[in-house]
N, C-alpha and C positions, 0 to 999 in steps of 0.2 A: 294488559293483564298484570296482575300483581306478580312480583318475583319473590319466591321463597328465600328464607335465609340459607346460606351455604354452610356446609360443614367445612372444616379445616381441609380435609382431603379433597372435597369437591372444589373448593376456591383455588387449590394449587394444582390440581390434575384436570379439572373440568369433566371429571367422570360422571356420566349419566346426565349431563346438562346440555340441553339444546333449546334455549329460550327463543332463539331466532335462527334463521337459516339464511345465509347470504345467497344461497342459490336462488331464492325467490327474486333477488335483485340482479342476478347474473343473466347474460344473454341466452344462455342454453345449458342444459345439464352437461353436455359434452365439453363446453368451454370451462364450466366450473370444475369438472373432473381434471382437465388439463391444467388448469391453474393450481389445483391442489398439488399435482404432480410437480409443477414448476416450483412451488413453494418448498417442497421436500428436497428437490435437486439443489436449489439455491442454498439451502441450510447445510448440505453436504459440501458443496463448493466453498462456502464461506468458512466452514470448519477446516477444510483442507488447506485453504490459504494461510490459516494460522500455524498449521503444521509446518509449512514451508518458512514461515517467518521464525519459527523456534529452531528449525534446522539450520538456517543461516546464522543464527546467533548461538548455536550449540546449547540452546536454552531448555532442553527437555528436563534437566535436572539442575539447573542454576539455583532456583529457589522453589519454595512450596508453591507459590502463585503459578510459576511456569508449570509445575508438575500438575497442578490442578486444572490449569488451562488446557494442557495436553489431554488430560483425562476427560475434561468435559467436551473437547472437540471430538474425540473419539466416541464418546457416549452420544453425541448429537448426530454423528455419522450412522451410528447403529440404529437410532431411532429418530430420523429427522422430522417426524410428525409431532414430536413432544415440544409443546410450547415451554414448558418448564426447563427442559434441557437447553433450548435456545436462549431463554433468559439468563440461566445460569452461566452459559458460555460467554455471551456478550458482556455480562456484568463483569466477569473475570477479565476479559479483554480490556474493557474500559478501565478497570483498576490498574492493570498492569501498564497500559499506556499512560495513566497519570503518575504511576510510581516512576516510570522512566523519564518523565519530564525533568528538565527541559531538552533532554537528548533523545526524545522520542522520534523515531524515523518517520519520514513523511507518509509512507503508506500505512504506518501504524496509527499516525494521526487521522488519516483518511478512514481507516477501519473503525477507529474509536467514535468518529463523527457519524458514521453510518449506524453504528451500534447504538449510539444515543438517540438517533432518529427512530430506530426500531422500537426503543423503549418508549419514546415520546408518542409514537403512533399507537402502541399498545394501550398506554394510559388514556390517550384520546378516545379510542374505541371503547374502553371501559366506561368512560364518562358519557359517551354517546349512547352506548347500548345499555348502560346501567346494569352491566353483568361482567363477571369475571371470565365467562366464556367468551372467547373471542374467535371468530371464524378466521381460519388461517389464509383463506383466500382474500377476505377483506383486508387483513393485516398486510398481506403482500401488495395489495393494490393501493394501500396507504402509504407505506414507506418506500415502495420501489420508485415512484417518480421523484422523490426527494433525493434518494441515492443517485438517480441518474443525473439530477441537476448538479450534484456535487462532483461527480465524474467529469462533467463538462467544464466546470469551474477550475478543477485541477489541471486539466489539459490546456485551459485557456492561460493559466499563469506558466505552465510549463513552457509554453511557447513565447509568451509575452516577456518573461524574465530573460529569455535569450536574445532579445532584440537589443544587443549591446555590441560595443566594439571589440570587446574581449572574445565573444564566442565566434565572431566573424574574422578573427585574427588566426590564420593557420598555425602561427607559432605558439599560441596559447590556448586555443579552442579545446573544450572538453570532447567535442565532436571527433577531432583529430587524434586525441589522446586515447579515446575509447577504441577507435579503428586500429590504431597502432598496437595497443595492448592486446586486442582480440587477434590480430594477425600475428603477433609475435608468439601467441600461445598455440594457435591452430595452424598458422602459416600456409594459407591457401589463397589469400587475396593478394593482388599486387598493391605495392606501397608507394606509388608515385605521388608527388606533390599535388599533381592535378587530381587524382582520386581522393586524396585527403581533404583537399579544399572542397570538392564537390559534395563530400560527406557532411559538410556544414550545412549546405543548402538542402541536401536530402533530408537531414534530421528535421530542420525546420518545417519542410514541405509535408513530411509524414505526420509529424506531431500536430500540425494544423489541419491536415485533411481528416485525421481520425474522428475528432469530435464534430467537424463540419459534416461529414458523411453520415455519421450515426444520429444526427439530429433530424434527419429526414427519412421517412419510411421507405421510400423507393431505393435510397442508396445505403440504408442502415447496415445491411448484411455485408455489403462490400467494405464499409468503414470498420465493422467488427473484424472481419477477415484481415484487413490491413493491420489493425491494431494487434490481433493475435499474432501474426507473423513478426511484427516489429518487436513486441515484448518477448516472443519466443527467442528470437536472435540475441536481444539485449541480455537475456538471462545467462548467456554463456559467456559474458565479459568477465575476465579474470580479476578486474578491479574490485568487484564486489559480488556477493551472491544476490544478484538482482531477481532471482526467481521468486523471493518473497514478495517483491513489489508486482512482478508479472502475474503471480498466482492471485493476488488481490484484485487486480485489474480484470483479469479473466473471469473471476466470480461476479464482479460488477458488470461485465459485459453481458453476462447471462441475462440480467434484468431487462436488457434491451431486446432480447430476442422474443419471437413469438412463441406460442404453445407448441408449434410444430417442432421446434428444436428439443423441447422437453419430451414430446412423444417419440422423438427419434432416439434420444438417449435411452429411454425406457425400452423401446424396440431392440436396440443393440444389446442392452443388458439382458433382456429376456433370451434373446438368440443366443447370446454368450453362454447363458446357464443351461440351455438345451443342449448346445453343442458340447459343453463341459460334461454334461450328464451322459451324453451319448459316447464321447471319447472314454470317459471313466468306466462305463460299462463294458466297452470294448476291450480296454486295457487290463481289466480284472480277469479276463479269460487267459489263463496260463498257457503260454506256448513259447517257443524259442524266439519267434519274431518280437512278441511283446516284451519278453525279457531283455533282448538285445536292445530294443528301442529305449526301455527304461534305463538300462545301464549307460547307454550312449547319451541320453539326455542329462544324466547325473554328471558324466564326464565332461560334457560340452558346457554345462553350467559352471563346473569348477575351473575350467580353462578360461572361461569368459571372465569370472570373478578374478582370476589371476591376472589376465591382461589389464582389466579396468583398475585393479589395485596399483599396478606398476606404472600405468600410463596416466591416470587422473588422480589427483589429490582430493577431489570433492565428489564422492560417489553420489551424494544426494542430487547434485546438479546433473551429472552425466547419466545417471541410471533412473532415479525416481522422477526428477523433473522432466526428462526426455520422454519417458513412458506416459506420464500424465498429460503433458502438454500436446504431444503428437496425437494422442488418443482424442483429446478435446478438439483439436483442430480438425481431424479427419471426420468426426461425427458432425461437427459444424458445417463442413463443407457438403457433406451428405444431405444435410437438412436444408440447404440454401434454396433448393427448387420449391420448396413448400413454405415460403416465407410470407405469403400473402393472406393467411387465414385470420389475421387481426387487422383488417383494414380501418375498422373504426377506433382502433386503440389511441388514446390521447397520451402521448409519451410523457409529457411533463405537466399534467394536470394534478394539482394536489388537493387534498380533501378539505383542508381549512388553513387560512393564512397564518395561524399561530405555529403551524408545523414547518414554516419557512425559517424559524430562528436558527436552527443548526446550519442549514445551507448558507445563510447570510453570514454566519460566523466563519464558515469555511472560506467564503470569498474575501472577507475582512482579513483573515489570516494570510491570504496571498498578497494583500496589500501592504503587509507590515514593513517590508524594506523600504518602500516609497514614503511611508509615514514617519519614518525615523525609528521604527521599533525593530524587533528581532530580525536577523537575517537567516537564521537556521529554522528548520521545520516550517517554512513558508513556501514550499514547492519550488524553491529556487535552486534545488540540488543540481550540481554539475552544469551551471549556467553561465559562469564566468562574470555573473553580475557584480558590480562594485557600486555601493551607494554610501560609503563611510567617509568621514572627514571632510564633509561639505562638498563633495564632488561625486559625480556619478558618470558611469560609462554607457548609460541607457540611452538609446537613440530617442526616445519619445519623452519620458518623464524627467523633468529637471530636478536638481536637488533642493530646489525652493519649496517642493511639495511636502517636505519633511517637517511636520507640525510638532514632533517631538525632538528633543536634542540628544538622545542617547548616542546616535551614530556620529554625532558632531564632536563629542568629547573623546578623543582618541590618545593612545599612549604608545610610545616607542620605547621598547626595552633596550637598555643599553648593555647590561650585563645582569646575571643572577646566578644563585646557587641552585635554583630550580631547573632541572634539565629541559623542561618544556619551554619555559620562558627564555632560557639561554639560547635555544635552538631558534626561537623567534628573532632574537637579536642577530644571530649569525646569519640567518636567511633573509634578512631585510623584510620582516613581516611585522605588521602592526596589529594592535588590538583595540577595540573600543574599550574605554575605561571601565564600563559596566562589567565586561567579561574579564578584563584584567583583575578588577577588584574581587570578583567571584573566585577566580583561580587562586589568588593570593590568600584569600580568606579561608578557603578549603584546604590548600596545601601547605600553608605557612612556611614559605622558604625562609632560610637563615638571613638572606639579604637579596635585594633587588634594586638596581638603579634604573630609573626610567624618566622619560621626558613627557611632561603633560602640559598642554597649553604653552609650549615654549620654555617651561621651567623644569630644570633638571632636579630630580628628587631621588633620595635614597631611603630605603625602608630596611630597617634591621630589627628583626623579630625580637632580639634580646632587649632592645630599647623601646619597643613599640608600646604605645598607650592604648587603652581600651577604646578611646575615641579617635583613633587614628582613621583617616579617611578610607583606608583599605579594610577596615572592619566594620564599616557601615553597611547599609543595604537593607532591603525589604524581602522577607522570606517569600512572599507571594510572587513578587516580581522576579526574584532569583529562580523560582520554580517555573515561571511562565516563559521567560525571555532567554534567549541564547544567541550569540553573535559568533560568526566565523572570523578568522583572522584575515587580513588583506595585506597586499604587497605595497610597500612604501613607494616604489617607482615602477613604471612600466604597466603593461596590461595586467588585469587580474587573471592569474593562471587558474588551471582547473583544480578546484577544490569542491568539496561536498557543499 
């Protein structure tokens, strides 16, 4: 049939337009309705994950973009059925992730890639249907398999990067440091050397089991449950506010669930509203008991706030994250019995090969350390991986796989007027020349003495010329690539 021209309002709101119905291609009206519900819940969870990200970085008011991102996330939670609100939200997230480059956190990189895939899927469906009206269920079923592929890819590299001598060395391993820090803060686990060593193998085992289990329908819910518990515990580590990463992963786990989980969430939500209404009507009746309960509730809340304020320095982690994550896990456990309603679901089936562009980029991003490219934002966080200076501590991948020379060109700082560079020298840390040059170019220290390729050099800002090697570089490469520091001697210790 011919498609009439769209007005501006129709094109951006899809008001009154229904040129096609994906219900005709769906298995049943019941499944279609459940999938609509799943789409709305995912939009809410995806928006909530960005709130946790901004809470960790105290970013609610850092700049206008963060403010707009916060506002768009809240707007999407208020009306998750709005495609316009979703597109505004994910566009702002992509913009912010690009602005943060090359210091974009790993989970924020993953979130940006998922959002790029949603936009790509939306454009693909516009071209396919020749309409600006895109059925939300079809949109979900188009981008969800691609997001799942990206989750598996990130887990693969999270494990693969850790297969190195540093991570399995109890004196240097991030797994040991994480457990010691968590135990020093909460002080309820034994800290024997045996337990610390076992945690290395337990970390590898859990991170390998999660993607393996969720790849298969029969074990998927057990894999998700294991992942939920793992990331729930990890979020309480005082080293970092890992609840931002955990919230993102939990939202993406939701895409692996069957419609029964969405129905369970909605059921719990409706029951909560009914109970709330009943309790409210009961408490509105004035009597001595109700007045006493109200007064005691206020007093109890104030006492609890006072205790939390004195005991914990991160209320968002211990109050907001705890309430959110525990509720999510409980509802998920309650839904596990009804997990077989999507037996014919094909988890990783994609609509068109062109939609694999972003997942492939996600995989290539994880390969960067072994290709001689960047070592930050490549899912190698806290892995003890060392690939710089023509050597590697990885058990499988040799240094000879590096087809780019960025990591081979390294610098040892001898002394500097710059506090960061001087600390590198005192702590026996080295830098890739690419990263060293970026730091000098940006911060312009008065002087720095360094050794590059066996040659000792001195940079003095007052005598520097415009063509000095430390003033060179490409804006695009500087924006895309970032390298961590590494230790001159011994195992690579725990760093981001």
